[in-house]
N, C-alpha and C positions, 0 to 999 in steps of 0.2 A: 853795571858800570865797573870798570876796573878801578883799583885804588890809584889816587893821585900821589905821585912821588914829589914831596915838598921842594926837593932840590931842584926840580925841573920847572917850578912855578914863577910867575911874574905877577906883579900887582898892578891892577888898574883901578881907575876911579870913573864912576858914572854919575852924572848929575841928574837927578830924578825929580821931576815936578809933581806936585800934587799930593805928596806924603804929608799926613797932617797928624799922625799919631803913631803909637808902638805898634798898633795892628797893622798899619801900612808897612812899616818897617819889616814885620814878620812876614807879609805877603811878598815883599820884593826879594828879601834874603832867602826865603824858602824857594822861591821860583828859580833864583840863581843857582842854589845848591843842588837842584834836580838837574842841571846841565852837566853832561859828561865833561870832565876835566876841571871842574871847580873844586878847589880845596876849601875856601873860606868865603863867605859873603856877609858884609856888616853894613847895614843901612842906618843912617841918621835922619830922621825926619826934620830936625831942626836946621840942619845945614843943607839937607837935600843931596847929600853925597852918599854914594855906595861904594865901599872899598871891597874889591874882589880880588882874591888870590886863585890863579888858574894856570893850567899847563897850556902854553901857547901852540903846542903841537896837536892838541886836542879841541880846542875852541879858540875864538877870536873875541876881542872887546865889542866888535860889531854884532856878532852873534849873541853875546850877553846882553847888549842893549835891546836886541829884538826880544829875548826872553822876558826882560823887564816889560816892554811894551805889551806882551801877551798877558801880563798881570793887571794891564790897564792904566799904566803910568807913562807919561811922555818922558824920554830919556835921550841924553846926548852923551857920546864919549868925551871925556875930560882930559885924561892923560893915562899913559901906560909907561911902566918903568920896570926895570930889572932888579932883581933882589939886591938888597945891600950886601956888600962883601966886606968882611972883617979883615 
């Protein structure tokens, strides 16, 4: 995989059902980090949210949701936004 340029990334949020522990967070986050174009992925089992920073020219939020589903968790896209400008 090519390195991801942080300047070209956007942040998306996925809502993931069924995460109940830090092991679940690890599985979901690791599965997302293996997708080409993902810079960061942070899952929180208490809120059910996964924050993902990715390059939209290399992947989409829908494809990231599919990657989470392959780890065994139901997921629905929540929001996608551009990086904050200073």
